[in-house]
N, C-alpha and C positions, 0 to 999 in steps of 0.2 A: 047826732054826733057827725062830725066831718072827719072822714078817714081818707088819707092819701097813701096809696101804695107806690113804692119807688123801686124800680128794678132796672138793671143795665140793658137786658135784652128780653125778647119774648118769642123764643123759638121753642121747639118741642123739648120738654124735659119736666121732671117732677116739680121743680120750683115754679116754673111757669104755670103748670097745671094747677098747683095749689093756689097761686095768686088769682087765677081766673075763677076758680071755685069759690074762694073766700070772698072776692069782690062781688060776685053775682049774688051770693047769699046776703052779704052785708047791705047791699043797696036796697033790699026789700024794706028796710026801716031806717036807713041812714043815707047821708050824702057821701058818695064814694068817688074818688078819682084814682087814676092810674097814670103814673109818669114813667115813660120808657126813655132811658138816657141815650142809648146807642141806636144807630140806624139798622139794627138787626132785630127784625120782628116778623112774625108770620101773620099774613092777612087772615088766614084760616082761624088762627087763635083770636085775633082781634074781633072777628065776626062772632065768636062765641060769647063775647062780653055783652051783658045787658045794656040796652041802648041808653039807660039812665046814667051809666058810668061815664064820667068826664075823662077823656083820654088826652094826655099831653105827650107829644113826641118831640124830643130835642134833636134827634137825628145826628148825634155826635158820631164821628168816625171812631172806631175802636182804638183806644190808647191815645187819642188826640189830647193835646194839652191846650186847646184853644180856650182862652179866657171867656170868649163870648158864650161858649157852651155852659160854663159855670154861671155866668150872669143869667142866661136863659133858665137854667135849672132853678135858681133862687127866685127868679121872677114868677115862675109857675107855682112854686111852693107858697110864696107870699100871696099870690092871686087866689089860690085855693084856700089858704089859711086854715089848715086842718087842726082839729083837736088832737088827732093821732097821726103821726108821720111814721108809717110802717115800712121799713126798709128791708130789702131782701138781698143786698150785697153790702158787706160790712163797711168797706172803705168809702162808700158813697157819702157817708155822713161828713167826711173830711171836706167836701166841696160845698157844704151848706153852712156858711157862717151864721145864718139866722136860725140855726137849729135850736138855740136855747129858748125860743118862743113857743116851742111845740113839745109834746110828749113823744119821745122817739123810742121805737121798738125795732129790734133786729131779729129776724128769723134766720137761723143757720141751717142751710139745706143739705149739707154734705159733710163728710169727714175731711179733716186736714185742710180745710179752706184757709187761705190767708185772712186774718181777722184784724186788719188795720182799723183803728178807730173804735174797737170793741168797747173800751172803757168809757166812751163818750155817750153811750146809749143809756136811757133811763131803765130799760128792761131788755133782756135778751131771752130768746126762745130757741130751743133745739127741736128738730122734727122727730127725734127718737132718743131713747136713753143712751143708745150707742154714741150718738153725736154729742150728747151732753157729757158723757164720760170722756170722750175724745177732747172736748173743749177744756174740761176741768184738768185733765192730765197735762195740758199745755200751760198750766199755771194761771189760767183765767178763772174768773168767778163762774160757778156752775150755772148754766141757763136753766130756766124752767122748761119742762117738756110738754109740748102740745104736738100730737102726731099729725101727719098729713091726713087729709080726709078724701073720701071718694063718695060720689052720689050713688049709693047702693041701689036705690029704687030705680035708677035709670038704666041699670045693667040687666040685660035680658038673661033669663035663666031657663034652661030646658033640662028635662030629665034625660040622663044618658043611659045607654045600654052598653054592655060589655062587648067590645068589637070581636067579631069572629076572625078566624085565621086568614080569611081572604080579604078582610077590610084593612084599609090604611089606618095605622095608629097615628093620629095627627097631633103634632107638638107645635106649640107657638112660643115665641119669645118676643117681647115688646120692649123697645128701648132704643136709645141712640146707638148707632153702629160704631162703637168705640171699644174694640175688643180688649184693649188694655185695662179697661174699667169694667165693662159689662160681660166680657168673657165669652162672646159668641163663638169664637174659634174652638172652644172646648166642646160645644155641642156637635160641631162638625166632625171633630176627631172621634167623639164617642159614637156618632152615627156611623162613621166608617168602620169602627171596630165591631159594632153590633152586626154588621153584614146582613141586614134585613131590608129587602125591597119594600116591605109593608110598613115602614116607618118613614114619615115625612116631617119636615120642619118648615114653618113659615116664620120669617123674620119681619117684624113690623117696625119700621123706623128707618132713619137715614143717618149718615155721619161719615167721618173721615176714613173709617175702616171698610167702606163699601167695596172698593176695588180689591183690597187685601182678602176679604172674606169670599168674594166671587172667585178669586184665584185659588184659594184653598179648596173651595167647592169643586173647581175644575180639576185640580190635582188629585183630589180624593175620588173623582168620578161620581159625584153625588148630584149632578145637575138635574136628574129626574126626581130627586127626593127633596130638593131644597128650593124654596121660593123666597125672593126678596120683594116684599110688597110695598116698600117705601113708606113714607109718612101717610098714615090714614087718619081721617078726622075722628074725633072722640065718639061721635054717634056711631060710626061704622064699627069701631073697636068694641063699644058697649053692646052692639047688636050681634057681633060675630064671635066674641070670645067663647061663648057657650058652644060653638061648633067644634071646639077642639077637645081632645081627650086629656091633654096635659099641658100645663104652662111651666116652662123651665126658665129660671132666672139664675144663670151661672156666674153672678157678679164676682169680680175680684176686689172691688171696692164699692161700698154701698152705704148711703146715709139713711135710707128708709126702704124704698122699693115699692112705689105706688102701684105698679102693675101686678105685683104679687097679690096685694089686697083686692085689686080689680078682678083677677082670676078667681080668687076665693069667692067673691061676691057673685060671680057668674056660675058658681057650682063646679068649677074646673079643678081637679086635683093639681097641686103645685109641688114642684121640686126646686129647692133653692140651695145656694151655697151656704155654708155654716158660718157666715159672718154675723156679728152681733145684731145688726139691724134687721136683716131678713129673719133671723131666728126669733126676734121680738114679734114679728108679724104672724108667724106660724106658731107662736106660743111654745117655742122650744121643741117642736115636733108633734105637739098635740093636735095641730090643725093642718099639717102638711108634712112633706118629706124634705130631708136635707142630705147633702153630701159634702165631703171635705173640699173646701174651695181650692180652685186651681189644680184639681186632681182628676184627670180624665178616667183613670181606672175606677175610682169610686163613683164617678158620674155614671159610667157604664153599669156598674153593679146596681145602682139604685134604679136606673131605667129598666133593667131586666126585671128587678123585683116588682116595680109598679105595674109593668105590663103583665106579669104573671099573676099578680094579686090585685087585679084592677077592681074587683068587687069591693075589696077592703078600701082601696083608694076612693071609691065613690062614697062609701060610708063616712070616711074621714072628711070628704068635701062637703057633705051635708052639714056636719058640725061646723065646719069652717065658715059656711055662709052665715050662720047665726053669729058666730064670733066676730066676724068682720063688721057686721051691721051694728052690733052693740059697741064696738070699740073704735071703729074708723069711719063711721058715717060723717059726711061733710057737714051736715046740720049740727051734729054734736061738736065737731071740731071748731066750726065757725062761731058757735055760741061760747066756747071756751075763750076764744080770742076777744069777743065782745065783753065777756066778764073781766078779762085782763085789762082791756082798755078802760072800762068803768072804774076798776080798782085803782089804776094809775091816776085817773082824773080826780077821783075821790081823795086819794092821798095828798094831791096838790092842794085841794081846797081845805083840807084839815090841818095843813101846816101853818 
């Protein structure tokens, strides 16, 4: 089978991580290509791709209307001639007039995304039930649900001990520094209210809120407890997640929450906001803890509870490791997509 993935950019994010994981798995038994439309991509992420994956870079400037970019896009699609054209940004299909020659699939990676061209796809997929509900509530046909996947076997796990009173309680948050979406400022405010020098937080990721979050850190006098590690490659993250006592994901908006699943796979207790998608991952509190989203007081309450009852948190994290392997492993997710591709191709031949 020939599979071509199409995405606007390839920077750090859940959609990009999913595309890389999916393509690397699929190329084991298929011919796979990746087309990046814009000139926005991380060489680190490109280096993670299997060398057998054919990469097409159009290098379009964001928001450009250059007709030559459209011509180049269609030339690459025609050249690769895929059985499956798997698109990860809805409106990209509008720029592919030759789309009717291919089986087109859209994956919706977040809540409330603009979905221009949605009805042109042969099949649509949402990364969580929450995203599927959000899509259906907007009057569109309900997409099939296939969760994002993680390579659970690649994530290092170590047995944790209960930290004593003199040890730092280490918290980690992984994601783009976009506080209006990911809610990193809530952790800083909670850390300030807890007034404990033995609690630290590492932020892994970069983004437009970096300067704002640094300023909040300075204003709250938390410089000795807060570290901004920037973008770290996936191998480093998978190796070091297990070093932390707790992963906190205080999202204000979230379509899935890949890093929550990664924390669970590393055996790290997780605390997430009570949005529908994160609650799906922790099985409504059976595999992790949650607090009222955008509520610093409730975040403080849950942090105090977890630190005080850390033995309970570790027992919960043991269960969560098994849960995430059974439900969110990348091999399982990738096979679900292969099954979907085969189903679409079979339907065409039977017509």
